[in-house]
C-alpha positions in Angstrom: -0.4 154.3 -6.1 1.4 156.7 -8.5 5.0 155.9 -9.5 6.9 159.2 -10.0 9.2 159.8 -12.9 12.1 162.3 -12.9 11.3 165.2 -15.2 13.4 168.2 -16.2 11.8 171.5 -17.2 12.7 174.6 -19.1 11.5 176.8 -16.2 12.3 177.0 -12.5 10.2 175.1 -10.1 11.8 176.2 -6.8 14.2 179.1 -6.2 16.1 179.2 -2.9 19.1 181.0 -1.5 21.9 178.6 -0.6 24.4 179.2 2.2 28.1 179.4 1.2 31.3 178.6 3.1 34.1 180.5 1.5 37.8 179.6 1.6 41.1 181.2 0.5 43.1 178.0 0.4 43.3 176.4 -3.1 41.7 173.0 -3.7 43.7 169.9 -4.2 43.5 170.3 -8.0 42.3 173.4 -9.9 42.0 174.4 -13.5 45.1 175.7 -15.1 45.7 179.4 -16.1 43.5 180.9 -13.5 43.3 184.7 -13.8 41.2 187.6 -12.5 39.2 187.4 -9.4 38.7 183.9 -8.0 36.3 182.8 -5.4 36.4 179.3 -3.7 34.0 177.7 -1.4 31.2 175.2 -1.0 27.5 175.2 -1.7 25.9 173.9 1.5 22.8 171.7 1.0 21.1 170.8 4.3 23.0 170.0 7.5 24.9 167.0 6.1 28.4 168.1 5.1 28.7 165.2 2.7 26.0 166.8 0.5 28.0 170.1 0.1 29.4 170.8 -3.3 32.8 172.6 -3.6 33.0 175.3 -6.2 35.4 177.7 -7.9 34.0 180.8 -9.5 36.3 182.6 -12.0 34.3 185.8 -12.2 36.4 187.5 -15.0 36.4 184.3 -17.1 32.6 183.9 -16.4 33.2 180.2 -15.4 31.9 178.2 -12.5 33.6 174.8 -11.7 31.6 172.4 -9.5 33.2 169.5 -7.8 30.3 167.1 -8.6 32.0 164.0 -7.2 33.1 165.9 -4.1 36.7 164.8 -4.1 38.0 168.3 -4.0 39.6 167.9 -7.4 38.2 170.7 -9.6 39.6 169.2 -12.8 37.9 165.8 -13.1 34.2 166.9 -13.5 33.7 167.9 -17.1 29.9 168.3 -16.5 30.7 170.6 -13.7 32.3 173.3 -15.8 29.7 175.9 -16.5 29.9 179.1 -18.5 27.7 182.1 -17.6 24.7 182.7 -19.7 25.4 186.4 -20.0 28.1 187.6 -22.4 28.9 190.6 -20.2 31.3 190.0 -17.4 29.9 191.4 -14.2 29.2 191.0 -10.5 26.0 188.9 -11.2 26.2 185.8 -13.3 23.8 182.9 -14.1 25.0 179.4 -14.8 22.5 177.0 -16.2 22.1 173.2 -16.5 24.0 172.1 -13.4 23.3 168.4 -12.9 23.6 167.8 -9.2 23.6 164.4 -7.5 22.8 163.7 -3.9 23.2 160.4 -2.1 20.3 159.4 0.1 19.4 156.1 1.8 17.5 154.8 -1.2 20.2 155.7 -3.8 21.3 158.6 -5.9 18.9 161.5 -6.4 19.2 163.8 -9.4 18.5 167.5 -9.5 18.8 169.9 -12.5 19.5 173.4 -11.4 20.5 176.9 -12.5 22.9 178.7 -10.1 22.8 182.5 -9.8 25.9 183.8 -8.1 27.1 187.4 -7.4 29.5 189.5 -5.3 28.3 192.4 -3.2 30.4 194.4 -0.7 33.2 191.8 -1.0 30.8 188.9 -0.1 29.5 186.2 -2.4 25.9 185.1 -2.5 24.1 182.4 -4.5 20.6 181.1 -5.3 19.8 177.7 -6.6 16.8 177.4 -8.9 15.7 173.8 -9.3 14.4 172.8 -12.8 13.4 169.2 -12.1 10.8 167.4 -10.2 9.2 163.9 -9.7 5.7 163.5 -11.2 3.1 161.0 -12.2 -0.6 160.3 -12.9 -3.1 159.3 -10.2 -6.8 158.7 -10.6 -9.0 159.5 -7.5 -12.7 159.1 -7.5 -12.7 158.9 -11.3 -10.7 162.1 -11.8 -7.1 162.2 -13.1 -4.5 164.2 -11.3 -0.9 165.1 -11.9 0.8 164.5 -8.6 4.5 164.9 -7.7 7.2 166.1 -5.4 9.2 169.3 -5.7 12.2 168.7 -3.5 13.5 171.3 -1.1 17.0 170.6 -2.4 18.7 173.5 -0.4 17.4 172.6 3.0 16.6 168.9 2.8 18.2 167.3 -0.3 17.7 163.8 1.1 14.0 164.0 1.9 11.1 164.0 -0.5 8.5 164.7 2.3 10.2 168.0 3.2 9.4 169.3 -0.3 6.2 170.5 -1.9 3.3 168.3 -3.2 2.4 169.0 -6.8 -1.3 168.6 -7.1 -3.3 169.7 -10.1 -5.8 168.3 -12.7 -4.1 166.1 -15.3 -5.1 168.3 -18.2 -2.9 171.1 -16.7 0.2 169.0 -16.5 2.1 170.8 -19.3 1.5 174.3 -17.8 4.6 175.9 -16.2 4.5 176.5 -12.5 6.7 177.3 -9.5 6.5 176.1 -6.0 7.0 179.7 -4.7 4.9 181.7 -7.2 1.8 181.8 -4.9 -0.5 180.1 -7.5 -0.9 176.9 -5.5 -0.2 174.3 -8.1 1.9 172.8 -5.3 1.1 172.7 -1.6 3.1 171.8 1.5 3.6 168.1 1.7 1.2 166.6 4.2 0.5 163.0 5.2 -3.2 164.0 5.8 -4.8 165.5 2.8 -8.4 166.5 2.1 -9.0 166.9 -1.7 -12.0 167.1 -3.9 -14.4 166.2 -1.0 -12.4 163.2 0.2 -9.8 162.6 3.0 -6.6 160.7 2.3 -3.6 159.4 4.1 -0.6 160.2 1.9 2.5 158.1 1.9 5.7 158.8 0.0 7.5 155.5 -0.7 11.0 155.6 -1.9 12.7 152.5 -3.3 16.1 152.0 -4.9 16.1 151.1 -8.6 19.5 150.6 -10.4 21.1 152.6 -7.6 18.8 155.6 -8.0 16.0 156.7 -5.8 12.6 155.8 -7.2 9.7 157.5 -5.3 6.0 156.8 -5.4 2.9 158.4 -3.8 0.1 156.3 -2.3 -3.3 157.9 -1.4 -5.4 155.8 1.0 -9.0 157.1 1.6 -9.9 157.8 5.2 -13.3 158.4 7.0 -13.4 161.7 9.0 -16.1 163.8 10.5 -17.0 166.7 8.3 -18.5 170.2 8.9 -19.8 172.9 6.7 -18.0 176.0 5.4 -19.8 178.7 3.5 -17.5 180.2 0.8 -19.3 183.4 -0.1 -16.6 184.9 -2.2 -16.2 185.1 -6.0 -13.4 184.1 -8.3 -11.7 181.6 -5.9 -9.9 179.0 -8.1 -8.0 177.2 -5.3 -8.3 177.5 -1.5 -5.8 175.9 0.8 -6.5 175.5 4.5 -3.6 174.6 6.9 -3.3 174.2 10.6 -6.2 171.8 11.0 -6.3 168.0 11.2 -6.0 167.8 7.4 -4.4 170.0 4.7 -7.5 171.0 2.8 -7.4 171.8 -0.9 -10.6 173.1 -2.5 -10.8 173.8 -6.2 -13.5 176.3 -7.4 -15.4 176.3 -4.1 -18.8 178.0 -4.1 -21.5 178.1 -1.5 -21.5 175.5 1.3 -18.7 172.9 1.1 -17.7 170.1 3.5 -14.3 170.0 5.2 -12.9 168.1 8.2 -13.9 169.4 11.5 -11.2 171.5 13.1 -9.6 175.0 13.4 -7.6 176.3 10.5 -5.4 179.3 10.1 -5.9 182.0 7.5 -5.9 180.3 4.1 -3.8 180.7 1.0 -6.1 181.7 -1.9 -5.7 181.7 -5.7 -8.1 183.8 -7.7 -8.8 183.6 -11.4 -11.1 185.5 -13.7 -10.9 185.9 -17.5 -7.5 184.4 -17.5 -6.1 186.9 -14.9 -4.7 185.3 -11.8 -4.0 186.7 -8.3 -3.0 185.2 -5.0 -3.0 185.9 -1.3 -0.5 184.2 1.0 -1.4 183.9 4.7 2.2 184.5 5.7 2.1 188.0 4.1 -1.1 189.2 5.7 -1.0 191.7 8.6 -4.0 190.4 10.4 -4.1 186.7 11.3 -7.5 184.9 11.1 -8.8 181.5 12.2 -11.6 179.5 10.6 -13.3 177.1 13.0 -15.5 174.3 11.6 -17.3 172.6 14.4 -19.9 170.3 12.7 -22.9 172.1 14.3 -23.0 175.5 12.7 -21.9 176.7 9.3 -18.6 178.5 9.3 -18.2 181.4 6.9 -15.2 182.4 4.9 -15.2 186.2 4.3 -12.3 186.4 1.8 -12.0 186.6 -2.0 -14.0 188.7 -4.4 -15.5 191.1 -5.0 -12.2 192.9 -5.2 -11.2 196.5 -4.6 -8.5 198.2 -6.7 -6.7 201.2 -5.4 -3.5 203.1 -6.1 -1.6 204.9 -3.4 0.5 207.9 -4.7 3.4 209.3 -2.7 5.9 211.9 -3.7 9.6 211.1 -3.2 11.6 214.2 -4.2 10.9 214.8 -7.9 9.5 211.3 -8.3 5.9 210.1 -7.9 5.7 206.6 -6.4 2.6 204.6 -7.3 1.7 201.5 -5.1 -1.0 199.3 -6.5 -3.3 197.5 -3.9 -5.8 194.8 -4.7 -7.9 193.9 -1.6 -10.5 191.2 -1.0 -13.7 191.1 0.9 -12.0 190.4 4.2 -9.4 193.1 3.7 -6.7 190.6 2.6 -4.3 191.8 0.0 -3.6 190.0 -3.3 -0.8 190.1 -5.7 -1.4 189.7 -9.4 0.5 186.8 -11.0 2.9 187.4 -13.9 3.5 184.4 -16.2 5.2 186.3 -19.0 6.6 189.7 -19.7 5.3 190.2 -23.3 2.7 192.6 -22.0 4.0 194.9 -19.2 1.5 196.6 -16.8 0.1 199.9 -18.0 -1.1 203.0 -16.2 -3.1 206.2 -17.1 -3.5 209.4 -15.1 -6.7 211.5 -15.5 -7.6 215.0 -14.3 -11.3 214.8 -14.3 -12.3 213.3 -17.6 -9.1 214.3 -19.4 -6.2 211.8 -19.7 -3.0 213.8 -18.9 -0.4 210.9 -18.9 -0.1 207.2 -19.7 2.6 204.6 -20.1 3.9 201.2 -19.0 6.0 200.0 -16.1 9.2 198.1 -16.4 9.3 194.7 -14.6 11.4 194.7 -11.5 
C-alpha cells in the first residue's frame, strides 16, 4: 500500500473549464469602494451546490475575491483576495495560488489552483488549473513507481476515483506533467490495472486524519488469462489499452507481449525518440479500431513508427496556411509535445535545391 501525500506544484496538472452561475444582486457583504465593471457569481464544482464557491471579479481593479468559507461574506476571507498576474487591465485575467477547500465524507480536501477568467460578448467564462496532487512511492515486483491521484476537481471534487491515476517510474517523479497533455504520465483511474506484465486490483482508501482526507492506494496482484499481442511499431514509449477487462499500461513494448484476454478499443500512444515526444489520442482519431486478444492467435498492433511527415499548404487570400501532419503506420495522427517555448518550431521552403524562405512559428 502507498500512502499519498498532498503535493503542490509550480505547473498545472489538470486544466478544466468550470461552469459559472452569474448574479446581479450584491452579496451579504462586499469589499468597500467597488468601482469599474463588477461581476458576481459562483464557481460550480460538481453537482453538489455546497461545493460551489461564490466570487466577485473587479475587472478594472484586477481583483478576484473568493468566498472560501462559503458564507456569502466577501470580506472575511483574506486568502481569497487575489490580484491578477498581468499588470495590464483587460478582458482576460489570470489569478494564481487560490487555496480551495472541499468538504468530503472523509474530511477536508485541499486543492491549489490558478483561475483564468475573462469576458466575451458580455458573458463571463473561467478555467480552473489545478496545481496540486496526491502522490507516493510504491514498489511492485522489485520496481519503484510514483503513484498518485490527480483529482477531477471541477466535475467530482469529492471523489478521488473520478480523477486520473499518476503512474510513472520513480526516477521521473520530479518531471513536470499534465493530466491532459497527451503524454500519458497519468491514465484514467481503474480498479483493474495491468502494469509491467502483472494484473492488479486497485483500491483507493481514503481515511480522515486530523479532519483532513488522507488517501492511499493499494495494489493487489490478480491471476488472469493472458494472450499475445505483437507490437511491430518503433518508438512507442507508453501504450495504453482501454475498453477491455483491464486497463493495460505497457512501457517500451517491443515484439510479442502478454496482455489480458479481451477486446480493446484503439489505444492511446506516446512516442519518444532522441528526446522528442509525440502522442496519439484515441478520441481524436477519425477511424476507430479494435484490438482483439483471444489467447489462441497472436494479435497485431499496426500503429506507431516508422512515421511519415507531411505539410499541407493552402492559400487563404494573401496568406499561405501550412498544416503539419505526423502519421503513424496505421494512419493514426500524432501531435508533437511541447514542454517549453525556448525553441519555437522552425520552417524552411525550398524551390528545388534552393532555400527561398525560412523562419519560426509563434506559439498559439
